[in-house]
C-alpha positions as CSV (number, residue, x, y, z in Angstrom):
1,X,0.0,0.0,0.0
2,X,2.8,2.5,0.9
3,X,6.0,2.9,-1.1
4,X,7.8,5.4,1.1
5,X,7.3,8.1,3.7
6,X,9.0,11.5,3.4
7,X,8.9,13.3,6.7
8,X,10.7,14.3,9.9
9,X,12.2,11.6,12.2
10,X,10.8,12.5,15.6
11,X,11.6,9.4,17.7
12,X,14.4,6.9,17.5
13,X,14.5,3.7,19.6
14,X,16.6,0.6,19.2
15,X,13.9,-1.1,17.1
16,X,11.9,1.6,15.4
17,X,11.6,5.2,14.4
18,X,8.6,7.5,14.2
19,X,8.3,9.5,10.9
20,X,6.1,12.6,11.1
21,X,4.4,13.0,7.8
22,X,2.1,16.1,7.7
23,X,1.4,15.8,11.4
24,X,0.8,12.0,11.4
25,X,3.4,10.0,13.3
26,X,4.1,6.6,11.7
27,X,5.9,3.9,13.8
28,X,8.3,2.2,11.4
29,X,10.4,-0.8,12.5
30,X,13.9,-0.6,11.0
31,X,17.0,-2.8,10.9
32,X,19.1,0.4,11.4
33,X,17.1,3.0,13.4
34,X,20.3,4.8,14.5
35,X,21.2,5.5,10.9
36,X,18.7,8.3,11.2
37,X,19.0,11.5,13.1
38,X,16.3,13.0,15.3
39,X,14.8,16.1,13.6
40,X,16.2,15.0,10.2
41,X,14.0,15.1,7.1
42,X,14.2,11.6,5.6
43,X,12.8,9.4,2.9
44,X,12.0,6.0,4.4
45,X,11.1,3.1,2.0
46,X,8.3,1.1,3.8
47,X,6.7,-2.2,3.6
48,X,3.3,-2.8,5.3
49,X,2.9,-6.3,6.7
50,X,-0.6,-7.5,7.7
51,X,-0.9,-10.3,10.3
52,X,-3.7,-11.6,12.6
53,X,-2.0,-9.7,15.4
54,X,-1.9,-6.4,13.6
55,X,-0.6,-4.2,10.9
56,X,3.1,-3.3,11.1
57,X,5.3,-1.0,9.0
58,X,9.0,-1.8,8.2
59,X,11.3,0.9,6.9
60,X,14.5,1.0,5.0
61,X,17.1,3.6,3.9
62,X,17.0,2.5,0.3
63,X,14.8,0.7,-2.2
64,X,17.4,-2.0,-2.5
65,X,17.3,-2.8,1.2
66,X,13.5,-3.0,1.0
67,X,13.9,-5.4,-1.9
68,X,16.3,-7.6,0.1
69,X,13.8,-7.6,3.0
70,X,11.0,-8.8,0.7
71,X,13.3,-11.5,-0.7
72,X,14.0,-12.8,2.8
73,X,10.3,-12.8,3.6
74,X,9.7,-15.1,0.6
75,X,11.8,-17.8,2.3
76,X,9.8,-20.4,4.2
77,X,10.4,-20.0,7.9
78,X,11.5,-16.3,7.8
79,X,9.1,-13.8,9.2
80,X,9.4,-10.0,9.3
81,X,11.1,-10.0,12.7
82,X,13.7,-12.6,11.6
83,X,14.3,-10.8,8.3
84,X,14.8,-7.5,10.2
85,X,17.2,-9.2,12.7
86,X,19.3,-10.7,9.8
87,X,19.5,-7.3,8.1
88,X,20.4,-5.5,11.3
89,X,23.2,-7.9,12.0
90,X,25.0,-7.5,8.7
91,X,25.4,-4.9,5.9
92,X,23.1,-5.8,3.0
93,X,26.0,-6.2,0.5
94,X,27.8,-8.9,2.5
95,X,24.5,-10.6,3.3
96,X,23.6,-10.8,-0.4
97,X,27.1,-12.0,-1.4
98,X,27.0,-14.7,1.3
99,X,23.6,-16.0,0.0
100,X,24.9,-15.9,-3.6
101,X,28.0,-17.9,-2.6
102,X,26.0,-20.5,-0.6
103,X,27.7,-19.8,2.7
104,X,25.3,-21.7,5.0
105,X,27.7,-21.6,8.0
106,X,28.0,-17.8,7.7
107,X,24.2,-17.4,7.7
108,X,23.8,-19.5,10.9
109,X,25.4,-16.7,12.9
110,X,22.3,-14.5,12.5
111,X,19.7,-14.5,15.4
112,X,17.1,-17.3,15.0
113,X,18.8,-18.8,11.9
114,X,19.8,-22.5,12.4
115,X,21.4,-24.7,9.8
116,X,18.0,-25.8,8.3
117,X,16.8,-22.2,7.9
118,X,20.2,-21.1,6.5
119,X,20.1,-23.9,3.9
120,X,16.5,-22.8,3.0
121,X,17.7,-19.2,2.5
122,X,20.4,-20.4,0.1
123,X,18.1,-22.8,-1.7
124,X,15.4,-20.1,-2.2
125,X,17.5,-17.1,-2.9
126,X,20.8,-18.3,-4.5
127,X,20.9,-17.0,-8.1
128,X,18.2,-14.4,-7.4
129,X,20.4,-11.8,-5.8
130,X,23.0,-11.4,-8.5
131,X,21.4,-8.2,-9.9
132,X,21.1,-6.9,-6.3
133,X,24.8,-7.4,-5.6
134,X,25.8,-5.9,-9.0
135,X,23.6,-2.9,-8.4
136,X,25.2,-2.2,-5.0
137,X,28.7,-2.5,-6.5
138,X,28.0,-0.5,-9.7
139,X,29.6,2.9,-9.9
140,X,27.2,5.6,-11.0
141,X,29.9,7.4,-13.0
142,X,29.0,10.6,-11.3
143,X,25.9,11.0,-13.5
144,X,22.8,12.5,-11.8
145,X,19.7,10.6,-12.7
146,X,16.4,12.5,-12.4
147,X,14.4,11.2,-9.4
148,X,11.4,10.4,-11.6
149,X,13.7,8.2,-13.9
150,X,15.3,6.5,-10.9
151,X,11.8,5.7,-9.5
152,X,10.8,4.3,-13.0
153,X,14.0,2.1,-13.2
154,X,13.2,0.7,-9.7
155,X,9.6,0.0,-10.8
156,X,10.7,-1.9,-13.9
157,X,13.0,-4.1,-11.7
158,X,10.1,-4.6,-9.3
159,X,8.0,-5.7,-12.3
160,X,10.5,-8.6,-12.9
161,X,12.9,-7.2,-15.5
162,X,16.6,-7.9,-14.8
163,X,19.1,-5.2,-14.0
164,X,20.8,-6.0,-17.3
165,X,17.6,-5.4,-19.3
166,X,17.0,-2.1,-17.4
167,X,20.6,-1.0,-17.8
168,X,20.3,-1.6,-21.6
169,X,17.4,0.9,-22.0
170,X,18.5,3.5,-19.4
171,X,20.6,5.6,-21.9
172,X,17.5,5.8,-24.2
173,X,15.3,6.8,-21.3
174,X,17.8,9.5,-20.2
175,X,17.3,11.1,-23.6
176,X,13.5,11.4,-23.6
177,X,11.7,14.4,-22.2
178,X,9.5,13.1,-19.4
179,X,8.3,14.7,-16.1
180,X,6.9,11.8,-14.2
181,X,7.9,8.2,-13.3
182,X,4.7,7.0,-15.1
183,X,5.9,8.5,-18.4
184,X,9.3,6.9,-18.0
185,X,7.7,3.5,-17.1
186,X,5.5,3.6,-20.2
187,X,8.4,4.4,-22.5
188,X,10.6,1.8,-20.7
189,X,8.0,-0.9,-21.1
190,X,7.7,-0.1,-24.8
191,X,11.5,-0.4,-25.2
192,X,11.7,-3.6,-23.2
193,X,8.8,-5.2,-25.2
194,X,10.4,-4.2,-28.5
195,X,13.5,-6.4,-28.1
């Protein structure tokens, strides 16, 4: 339902932050709450999880971290709290690389992750995080991408296109005159479907 909140961080605790968006305070659980500063204006990428016990918001510094959280949630036996604990205990790049390389022993050091769960993480996610690792390591060559285009590129990846496919059409999208992410997405889809 929500993609991100942009507002002022008013409360920071060891497990969550409160983001004030237009006078509404949203309690957002985060793997890295102390990465924020109280009083700072921030963009927090959020995922809403609905359970019998209630509705909870989980927030991340980047779209990539949110994507990794969703990948972890897709693993049988990993719930939101476990996924958050795994992400809090390790930087996302090292975690993604460990999964890609099948390092089961490394994964068992995370809270609540035994050998069986670690093996399941590798089984379910190995081969699916290559684009994620490449994206974290990729230099941006100092080029400033318009926010609307960046949002569109993330949306295309969320739709299931690979980083390689999106990278291939990015130079063409940079040349078009568009004001909104929707316009970039429509043009991007047209280019991707053309192949």
